[in-house]
N, C-alpha and C positions, 0 to 999 in steps of 0.2 A: 194542577199537574205538578208532579215532583220533578225537580231538576237535578240531574247527576252532577254535583260539583266536583267530582273526582276527575272528570275529563279534562278541564283546563289545567289542573295540576299535573296530570299525566302528560299532556302535550308540552308543558313547560319543562318538565323533567327530561323528556326525550330531546328537546331542543338543546338543553344544557349538556347532555351527554354527547350529542353530535358536535357541539362547539368545542368541547374539551378534546374529543378525539381528533378533530381537524387541527386544533392547535398543536397537539403532540406530534402528529405526522408532519406538519409544516416545519418542525424543528428537527426532523430526522429521528424522532423517537421510535420505539419499537412496538408497533401494534401487534395484536395477537396473530393476525393472519400472516405476519412476516416471518413467523417461526417455522413454517412448513419447510422441511428439508428439500433441497433442489433434487432434480431427477438423478444427478450424478452421485449423490450420497456422499459418505465420508471419503476423504482423500488422504494421501500421504502427508504427514506433518512436516511442514517446512520450517516453521518457527515454533518451537515447543515452549510451553509454560514451564519455567525452571522449578525445580523441587525446592529451592531455597531462595529467599528474596535477595535482591541486589543491595549491597551495603556501601554507601558513599564514604570514602576516606580521603585524607589529604595525600596527594601523589607528588612527592618531591623529586622523584627520579624518573618520571615518565618519559617514554621514548615514542618515536613515530614508527608506525607500520605503514609502509607505502607499497604501491605495486601497480600492476597493469593486468587487465583481463584481455585475453586473446580468443579468437574463434578460429579453429583450424579445420572445421568440418566442411561438408559439401555446401554448395550454394543453396540457400533457402529463399525462394522468390517471395516478393511482397504480394499482397492481395489487392485487388481492385474491386470495389463495390459500386453498384449503381443505386443510389437512394431511391426508394419507392415513394418517398414523400419529402417535402421541405427542400426541394432542389433549389429554390431561390436563396436558401441559406447554405445548404450543404454543397451545392454544385451538382453537375451532372454525373461526376465520378469522383471517388475518394480512394486515394492510395492508402492502404493499411500496412505499415512496415512490419516485417517479421523480425529483422535484426537491424540495430542502429550501428553500422560498421563504418570505420574509417581505416582503410587498408584492412588489416586483420584485427584491429583493436575494437572492443565491444563496449558500447554504452548501455545504460539502463540495467546494469547488473547490481544487485544488492550484495554487499560484502559485510560480514560481521563476525565478531568473536563470540562463538555460541556458548562458551562455558565460563566466561569471566563473571565473577560474582562480587568483586570489590574493585573500586577505582574511583575516579573523579565523579563529582556529582552530575546529575542530569542538568541540561541547560535550563536557565530560568525562564526564558521565553520559549513557549511551546505552542505557538499558533502557526497553523499551516493552511495551505489553500490548494483546492482542486477546482479547476475551471472547465466548464463545458463551453466550448467556443468552436464555431464552424463545424459543428457536428463531430467533435472529438474532445477527448479529455487531455488537459495539460496540467501538470506533467504526467507522463504515462506511468512512470514508476517513481515512487518517493518513499523516504523513510521518515518516521516520526517518533518522538519520545512518548512513552506511556504517561498518561495524565494530561495530555495536550488536547487541543481542539483543532479539528480540521473543518474549515469553512468550505463547503461545496457550493460554488457559485455558477449561475447560469448567465452567460453573456449573449445567448442567442434568443431571438423572438420565436421560439420553438417550444412546443409542449413535449417534454421528455418524461418517460417513466423509467426511472433508474432504481437499482437496488444494490445493496451491499451483501456480499457473501463471505462467510468465514471459510477460508480454504481448508482449515483443519477438519470441520464438520460438514461442509457442503451446505450449511444452513444459511438461508437469507436472514440477516439480522436487522436490516433497516430498509425501509422504502424511502426513496428520494424523488417525490413527484415535483417536477418543475412545470410551471404554467406560463411564465413570461420572463423576459430579459430582466436581469438585475436581481433576481431572487437568490437568496442565500440560505442554506440549510446548514447549521453547525452540528458537527458530530463530536461528542466528547465521551459518553459512556462506552462507545464502541472502541475507544482507544485506551481503556483502562488497564489492559493487560497485553503482554506480548501476543501478536497474531499477525497473519498475513491476510489482508482483506482485499477482495476484488470488487471493483465498482463496475457494474454492467448496466446496459440500457436494453430494456425489452422493446422499446419503440424504435431504437436505432441500434441494432444488435452488433454492429462493428465497433461500437464505442466501448472501450474497456480501459481500466486503469488499475493499478495495484498499489496498496499502501501497506508497508511493513512497519509494525510497531514493536519497539524494544523497550525494556525496562532498565537499560544501561546506555551510556553514550558512545559505545565502541562499535559504530557502524558507519557505512558510507554507501553512496550510489555512484557507479562510475559514470564519468562524463565524457566529453570529447577526448578521443585518444585512449579510451578505456582505462584512464588513470583513477586511482583512489588514494586517500590518505586518512589514517586514523591516528589521532594524536593522544599524547599523555597516557600511553599504555604502561602499566606497571610491568617491569621485566619479568618474563616467565614463559612457559610453554602453554599454548592454547590450541583450541580447535577453531580453525578458520573456515567459514562457510561462504559460498557464493551461490546466488540464485538468479536465474533469468526466466521470464515468463514462458519463452518458447523452448528453453534448453534444460530446464530443471535445476537441480541443486548438486553441488559438488563440495566435498569436505577434505580439508588438508590440515595436518599439524603444522604449527609455526612456532619457532622460538624467537623471542624478542629479547635482545641483550640491552645493556645500558645505552649503546650507541644506536639502537633501533634496528629495523630489519626491512628488507625489500623482497617482494615475492612476485612471481609471474604465474597467473592462473590461466588455465586453458580449458575451453569448452570445445566439444566436437571430436576429440580424440579420446576414446575410452582408456587408453593407456597413459594419458598425460596426467601430471600432478603438479602441484605448486612447486616451484624451484625452491631449494632451501634458503633460509634467511641469509642475507649477504651484507652484514654491516650496516652502517648508518646511511640515512638519506641525506 
């Protein structure tokens, strides 16, 4: 009786393909099924890909741009969700904040110079971290330099099905499957160019985080008190942008002199604008 020797070879080839696919996904690579656009489709561009590359130069007379972000609108209540699974880790109820306010000052706002194309070099160290812990992401909003690596780590003994969406296209660019505590998935190709990425969980839909990638070093995220500072800016006039996940983006011109500049940005009042630059910090 003839024996079909092709079957063992075919089975071995299939096993190899499965192993390579599993390896790629475990490192946050981009499987073919992850390219399907999300139901929302393309969205407004928040962080555009510049027409010309950023050029590092020596900045001998750089100045500081500092300021505060305020919220002047109506009260926006937080959300409370009741997890349908993993309550031993998540708890019986989770508060999902809409705004991180201290009095009227606003944290978690990304601030950047949108049109700067020359200045100090990007930071040498470009390793960043996003942690899934207690059924939430920390930090909720962060900025990173293009060419860096974002290590997404799971600290919970929970199975998560997470994915990363490019806000410019609405496309899912990467799947992040977590199966156990301590697992780390590095993302690097996804940080190759300027973009605003949203990390979402399909298994725990209240879990969301945002990662803003820039090809220059002139950006910041507001912390406690809504404050931010951007250092070593070459004097000149620029377009200053600020973005918040719940409030959108606002744009203001800013002039930075040799002594620096200070601005106040406001969300919530459509008529408000950045106050003019006012001398050194």
